[in-house]
N, C-alpha and C positions, 0 to 999 in steps of 0.2 A: 350266135355265139356271144359270150359275155366277153368284155374286155375291160382292163384295168390301166391305170395312169403309170407313168414311168415312178414315180412317187411311191405308188403302191407296191410295184414290183421290187424297187430298192428296199422297202421294209420286210417284203416276203422273201427275198433272197440274201438278205443281210450285206448288201452293197450299198455304194452311193448312188443317189438319183441321178449324178452326173454321169457315172460309169454305164448306167442302164441306157441312157440317152445315147452315148456311143455305140454300144452294142447295138442299139436300133438302126443309128445311122450307118453302121457297117453291115446291116442285114445278118446279123448274127441270131436275132431271134425270130422264128418262123412265123408268119402270118401277121407280122408287126404292119401298122398303117400310121400314115401322118395325116393328123387332122389339124389342119391350121399350123399353130405352133407346137402342138401336143403330139404326143406318141399314144396310139392304141395298142396295148399287148395284149394278146389272147389270155384269158385268165387261167387256161390250161397250160401255158407254155412253161418249159422247163429253164432253169438258169444255164445258159451256154457255158462250155468249159473256157477256162481262163487261158489264150493261147499267147499272153503276151510273153515277150523273151526276157529272162533274167540273165543279165551279163554277170559272170562269174570271174573273178580275178583268178589268173594261172600263176601258180607259183613255181 
């Protein structure tokens, strides 16, 4: 299996490298592995859905 870095995944998915690291830490990406201080993300992984909550102002 081939792996990519968090930086490469960020470029591939159009999000920040820090957001990819957070997704890895939360186990939102299947098959991700921690290698020292870096993350190894399977090359075939898909970008997970954004489950962050948006607070809307009620009128």
